[in-house]
N, C-alpha and C positions, 0 to 999 in steps of 0.2 A: 466463515472462517477459511483460511488458506493454509495449506500444508505444502511446503517445498520438499520435493523428493529428488534424489539423485539416482534413481533406478535406471535412467537411460545413460548415465555417465559412468557408473561403477557397478560391476556385477560380481564382485568378490563374494565368495561363499559366506564369509562371516557377516556380511551386510544384509543377507536375506532376512535376518531377524528384525532389522530396522524397517525394512519394507513391509514386513508382516504387521508391524505396529501401524504404519501409515494406512495399510489396507483395512485394518481393524477399525481405526478411527472413522474412515469413510463408511464403514458398514453400520456403525451405530450413531453417527452424528452428522450434522449438516455441514460438511466440509468439501472444499474443492482441492484436489491433489494436483499440484502443478509440477510437471516433470520435464523440464527443458532438455533438449538433446545436446550433444556435444558438437564442437567445431573440429572437423578433420584438419590435421596439421601435416604438412609435408615435413621432411627432415629439416629443411631450412627454417621453417616456422618454429619448430621445437628448439632448434639451436638458438634462434634469436630470443625466444622466451627465457632460455637458460641464461643467456648473457645479460639480458635486461634485469631479470630478477636478481641475479648474482651481484650485479653492479649496484643496484638499489640497496641490497642488504648490506653490502660492504660499506656503503656510504651512510648507513644509518637510516635510509629511507624505507618506506613500506613496500614490500613485494606486492605486486598488483595482480598476480595470476598464480595458478598452481605451478609446481615444479614442471620441468620440461617433459618428464615422462608420464604426466597425467593429463587427461583431456581438459580442454577449456569448455566452459558452458556457453551455449549459444545465447547471445543477448536476447533478453525476454522482458516484456513489459507487463506489469501487474495491472489487470483491469478491474474496475469496480471498487467498492468499498468493503472492508472486512473488519469484523470485530477482533479477530486474532490472526496473527501470523505465527506459524509454528514450523520449526526446521530442526532436523537432527544432523549433527556433524560428527564424524568419527575421527577426523584428522584436522589439524589446524589449518592446512592450506585450503580446505573446502570452504572456509569462511570467505575466501576471495571471490567465490562465485556470486556473492551478494553485490559485488561491483557491477555485475552484468544483469542483475535483476532490478530493472528500473521501476521505481515507485513502491518498492516493498515496504518502506517505512512510512511514506506519506499516505498510503492507501490502507494501512492497517492500524487500527486504534491501539492495539497492544501487540507487542512482539516478544516471543519466547523462543529460546533454543535449548536443545538438549545435547550436551557434549559427552560422547561415550568413551573417548580415549584421551584423557588428559591426565598427565602425571607431572608433578611439581618440577622434576629435573628438566622438562622440555618447555616449560612455560616461557621463561625469559628469552630463550633463543628463538621463539616464535611469537614474540610480543607484537611484531608488526601485523601478523595475521589476527591476533586476538584483539587488536585495538578496536575493531568494529563492534565488539561486545558492548561498548558504551551505548550503542544505539538500541539495545534491548531493554525491555522492562524487567525481564526475569531470565536467569540462566540456571539450568539444571546440570548437575554432574552425576555420574554413576558412582563416584567415590568422593568423600568430602575433603580428602587430603590436599588437593590442588586449589581449593577455594580461596585461601588467603593469597596465594600467588596471583590468581586472576583478579581478585578484588583490588590488589595493589596496582593493577594496570588500568583500573577505572571501570571494570565490569560491575554490574549489580551484584550484590552479595550472593554468591551461588548457593543454591539449595540442592539437596540430594534427591534424585529420582532413580529408583532401581529399574533395571530392565524387567521385562515381563514375558508373557507367552500367550498365545492364543489357546486358552485353557480348554475351550470346547474342542478344538482340533486335536489337542494332545491327549485329552482325557480318554481312558480306555472304556468308553461308554457308548451306547447302552449295553452292548454285549461285549465283555472283555475278551480280546483275542487270546489264544493260547500263547504262552510265553515260550517260544521254541528256541530263542537265542539265549545262550548262557550269559555272555558278556558282550556289550556293545561299547566301543570306544570311538569317539569322533573328535577331531581336532588334536590338540596337544596330548601326548601320552608319554608316561614315564617309560624310557627304554628298558629299564630294569623289569618293570611289571609286564611290559609288552612281551619281552622274551620268555618270561615264565608262562604267560598265557599261550604263546605259540607252542611251547613244550607240552602244555596240557592238551592242546589240540592233537598233537601226535601221540601222546601216551595215554590219554584218558577219553579221547573223543569229544573234548569240549567244543562247543559251537561258539566261536569268537569272531566277531565282525569288527573291522577297524578301517580307518582311512589309509590309503596307499598313495594318495596325491594330496598336495597342499597348495595353498594359494590358487585354488581352482576358480574358474569363472563360472557363474551360474546365471545365465540369462533369464531362466524361468524360476523366479524366486518362490512363487507359490507352490510349484511342484516340488521344489527342494524341501520346503518346510513340511509339506504333506508326507514326503518320503521319510524325513527325520522322525516325524510323529509316529508313522507306521512302524519304523524300526524299534523305537523306544517302547511302544506299546507291546511289542513282542519280545522284549528283553527282560531277563530276570534282574540283571545288574548293569549299571552303567558307571563309567569312571568319571570322577570329578575331583580335581585337585586345585589347591590354591595357585594363583598365578605365579607367585614367587617361589613355589616349590621347585620350579625350573630356574636354575641359576642364570640361564641365558636371558631371562626377562629382567633381572635386577638392574642392569645398566639403564634400561628405559624407565622402569617404575621407581627406582630408588628405594625399593622395599615397600612401597605403598600397595595396599591390597584393595581389591574390588570383588564384587560378586559376579563370577562368570555366568553367562546365560545357561550353561549346561546344568547348573544346579536347579534352575527353574524348569528347564525342558525335561530333564530326566524325571524329577519328582512329579511333574504334571502328568506324565505318561504312566506313572506307577512303576517305573524301574527303580530298584533299590540302589542308592548311590554309594559307591565305594570310593574312598579317597580321603581328603582332608578338609577340615572346616576352617575358613578364613577367621582369624582372630579379630573380628570387628563387631561393634555394636549392631551394625546393619545386618550382618548375617544372623546374629542371635535373635533379632526381631523377625526377620523373614522366615527363618527355619527354626522354629521354637518347639519342635516336637522330638520325642526320643527317636534316635536312629535316623534323623534327617540325612546324616552322612555317617556311614559305618567306617570306622577308622581303617585305612589301608595306606600307610605311609608311602610317599613317592618312591623311596628306595627300598621298600619292603622286599624281603626274600622269602616271605611266607604266604604267597598268594594261594597256593594249593591248600594250605592248612586253613586259611580264612574261609575259602569257598566250601571246604568240607565241613567246617564247623557250622556255617550258616545253613547248609543243606539240612541239618538236623534241627533247625529252629523255624519251621514253617509259620507258626503263629506270630513270631516276632517279625518276620518278613512281611506277612500280610498286614500287620498293623502299620508298618513303615510305609507300605504302598498306599494304604487308605489315607493316612495322614497327609502324604504328599499330594495326592489327587485332590483332596478336599481343600487344602491350602491354596492350590493353584486356582481352583474354581471360585473361591470366596475372597482371595486376597491378591493374587498375582496375575490375573488376566490383564491385558492391555487396557481394559475399560477402567480398572482401578488406577492405573497410572494417568490416564487421560482425565479422570475425575479430579485427581490431585492438581493437575495443571489448571483446570477450570476453576476449582475452588480457591486455589492460591491467588488467582487473578481476579477474583470477584465476579466471574462470569457465570451465567446461568447454566446449570446442569440440565441437559436436554432430556426429554422423555425417552429418547433412544438409549441414552446411557442407563437410565433407570430400568428400562426393559431388558437390556443386556444383563445387568446385574441380577435382576429377578430370575432370568432364565438360568444363569449360572448357579444361583442358589438352589433352583429346582434340580439341576443336575447333581449338585453336591449332596442333596438329600438322598440320591440313589446310591451313593458310595457307601458300601459296608465292607467290613473285613472279609466277609464271604464273597462279596461281589467283585473283589479285586484279586486276581489269581496270585497265589503265593509263588508259583514257579518253582516250588521246592519238592 
């Protein structure tokens, strides 16, 4: 089986989760990860790409390469024969890389892709990029809302595949670390909640860790994921809000919801999630235990009161931690997502997949309410 990776092309922080998925597959199944490098462009080359792509798009023709400010992929030929081709794309333009991957369709019996950032409002304007989806046998989305729009373009009827997590890496096992951080926030954060937490740092000595830079480049994705796991394992609480709680996202999403990876990452590490629950069937299936997310509205002015109230409920917090860690180990590891891809395609599930699942079940059996620090 062949997995196409963009790790040598794009190193944005939010993509490290996807490279973790690719690494996980390689760890428990017989796959080859193909990661072509980029083609350096001088300013003139970037300008020519912009002009050609823009002209093609205006004339109704398909754009043949990424936007001018994104790297091109080095032309690469697929060698050998493969039962499965699997690729993850987070932006529509990345599908144009397939034009430079010679033989990807001819040399792979089955082709599957996972699109992680597709919203209905943007499908039609990027229809030229999405046209190549006709070549795939199966297309997965992390939210079902855009499926009809893609199917109308000729893509195979898309199915839903949730994101996951390296549950073994994130689980606070075998010896749970002390939870010395009160609140950890990474990525998008409510400015209203953020300011209240900063005030609590000054007035109450709260330990609050948060991002100060965004759109960061992370060339060592494995180290970043390990750092994230370590921070969450040592955090009492982590923030997780619906994507559309931020009005700035509505223009892109059109109000469509998906499950942010931070729900999976925080709960896998035993951090109690404070925030909002997406009102979707997918969330209710994935996070079906009490206190999977403890309500803290995006514009709440009662952060101090919520934290003080929870501090007096250590048993409740311990139960929430244990449920989250167990669910990650038994349902939300990358091996469970990969098994879905194989099973849907009628492909044999390898012994490596079975061994990984059995190992995670053994870890889950170690999780008790007493074994997961309450942090209270």
